[in-house]
C-alpha positions in Angstrom: -8.6 -6.4 -5.4 -11.6 -4.5 -6.3 -13.6 -1.8 -4.6 -15.8 -2.7 -1.7 -18.9 -1.7 -0.4 -17.1 -1.4 3.3 -14.5 0.4 2.5 -15.0 4.3 3.1 -12.4 5.8 0.3 -14.0 3.4 -2.2 -17.0 4.7 -1.7 -15.6 8.1 -1.6 -14.2 7.4 -5.2 -17.7 6.3 -6.6 -19.2 9.7 -5.2 -18.5 13.1 -4.5 -16.3 14.3 -1.4 -14.8 17.6 -2.0 -12.8 15.4 -5.2 -10.1 17.8 -6.7 -8.9 15.6 -9.0 -10.1 12.1 -10.3 -9.2 9.5 -13.2 -8.6 6.1 -14.0 -5.4 5.5 -11.6 -6.4 7.8 -8.3 -8.8 10.1 -6.8 -7.8 13.2 -4.6 -10.2 14.6 -2.1 -10.1 16.9 1.1 -9.8 14.9 4.4 -12.7 15.6 6.3 -10.5 15.8 9.5 -7.6 18.4 8.1 -4.5 19.0 9.7 -4.7 22.6 8.2 -7.5 23.7 5.5 -6.7 22.3 2.2 -5.2 19.1 3.3 -5.9 16.2 0.6 -5.9 12.2 0.3 -4.7 10.7 -2.8 -5.8 7.3 -2.9 -5.8 4.3 -5.6 -9.1 3.8 -7.4 -7.7 -0.2 -6.8 -8.9 -1.4 -3.4 -5.1 -1.6 -1.5 -4.8 -1.7 1.8 -1.1 -0.4 2.0 1.9 0.5 -0.4 3.1 -3.4 -0.7 -0.4 -4.4 -2.1 -0.1 -1.8 -4.8 0.9 -3.6 -8.0 3.9 -2.6 -9.3 3.1 -1.4 -12.3 0.8 1.3 -10.9 3.1 2.7 -8.3 4.8 5.0 -11.1 1.0 6.2 -12.0 0.0 6.7 -8.6 2.7 8.6 -7.3 2.6 10.7 -10.4 -0.8 11.7 -8.9 0.6 12.3 -5.8 3.3 14.8 -7.4 0.5 16.6 -9.1 -1.6 17.0 -5.8 1.3 18.0 -3.7 2.1 21.2 -6.5 -1.8 22.1 -6.8 -2.4 22.1 -3.1 0.7 24.5 -2.7 0.0 26.1 -5.8 -3.7 26.9 -5.3 -3.6 27.7 -1.5 -0.7 29.9 -1.6 1.4 27.6 0.4 5.1 27.4 1.4 5.1 23.8 1.1 3.4 20.7 1.8 3.9 18.0 3.9 3.4 14.4 2.2 3.0 11.6 4.3 1.5 7.7 4.2 1.1 5.3 7.4 1.0 1.4 6.1 -1.6 -0.2 8.5 -0.5 1.3 12.0 -2.0 4.7 12.4 -3.9 4.2 9.3 -7.6 5.0 10.1 -9.2 3.6 6.8 -7.5 0.3 5.7 -7.2 1.7 2.0 -4.1 3.0 1.1 -3.8 6.5 1.2 -1.3 9.6 1.2 -1.6 12.6 3.0 -0.7 15.8 1.0 -0.7 19.0 3.3 -0.3 22.4 3.1 2.5 23.6 5.3 3.7 27.2 5.9 6.9 28.8 7.9 5.8 28.5 12.0 2.3 26.9 11.1 2.8 24.8 14.4 3.1 21.5 13.2 5.8 19.6 15.1 6.7 16.5 14.1 4.9 13.4 13.9 1.2 15.1 16.3 -1.0 16.1 13.6 -3.7 18.5 15.4 -6.9 18.3 13.5 -8.9 21.2 12.4 -12.8 21.4 10.9 -14.2 23.3 8.1 -16.7 26.0 9.3 -18.9 25.1 6.5 -19.5 22.6 3.3 -19.0 26.2 1.3 -15.9 26.7 2.6 -14.6 23.1 2.3 -15.4 23.2 -1.6 -13.7 26.8 -1.7 -10.6 25.0 -0.6 -11.3 22.0 -3.4 -12.2 24.8 -5.7 -8.8 26.2 -5.7 -6.8 23.3 -5.6 -8.8 22.0 -8.6 -7.7 25.2 -10.5 -4.2 24.8 -9.6 -4.4 21.5 -11.5 -6.0 22.5 -14.3 -3.6 25.5 -14.7 -0.8 22.4 -14.4 -2.1 20.5 -17.0 
C-alpha cells in the first residue's frame, strides 16, 4: 500500500507536524492530543492499517525506530520510563498503523487503559518538547 491523500498520518509523513524522527522506514511526531506532554506516535511510511498488514521484512526495522523513540522520549524529557502501546482497528482513531510512546513517571495518574488527554499551551511549547526529543535522538545516534 502506498501513501493515500485521505490518510491523516500519510499527510503528516509528507509535511512537518512536530516531527522528532524521520527516515525511509518511519516517522515519529508529537501526538496532538497527548496523554502526557511529549507523547509521540511512530508510524511506518508505508500506509498499512494494522500490525498484521505490515510486511514481515519491515517489522524489525519499524520496531527498531519505536525502540529509539522510546529511549529518546525517556532521556530527552527526563521521564522515569515510557508506556508503549498499539491498537489494531478497535480504538484506532486513524486507520494507519501507529505506536504510542508515552513518557511516564511514578504517580503520574495514568491507570489501566483510561487515557486522559491534555493539550500543549502553544505551538512553541509543542516544538520545545519535540526539540528535546530530537536532541536525545541525536545524542543516541
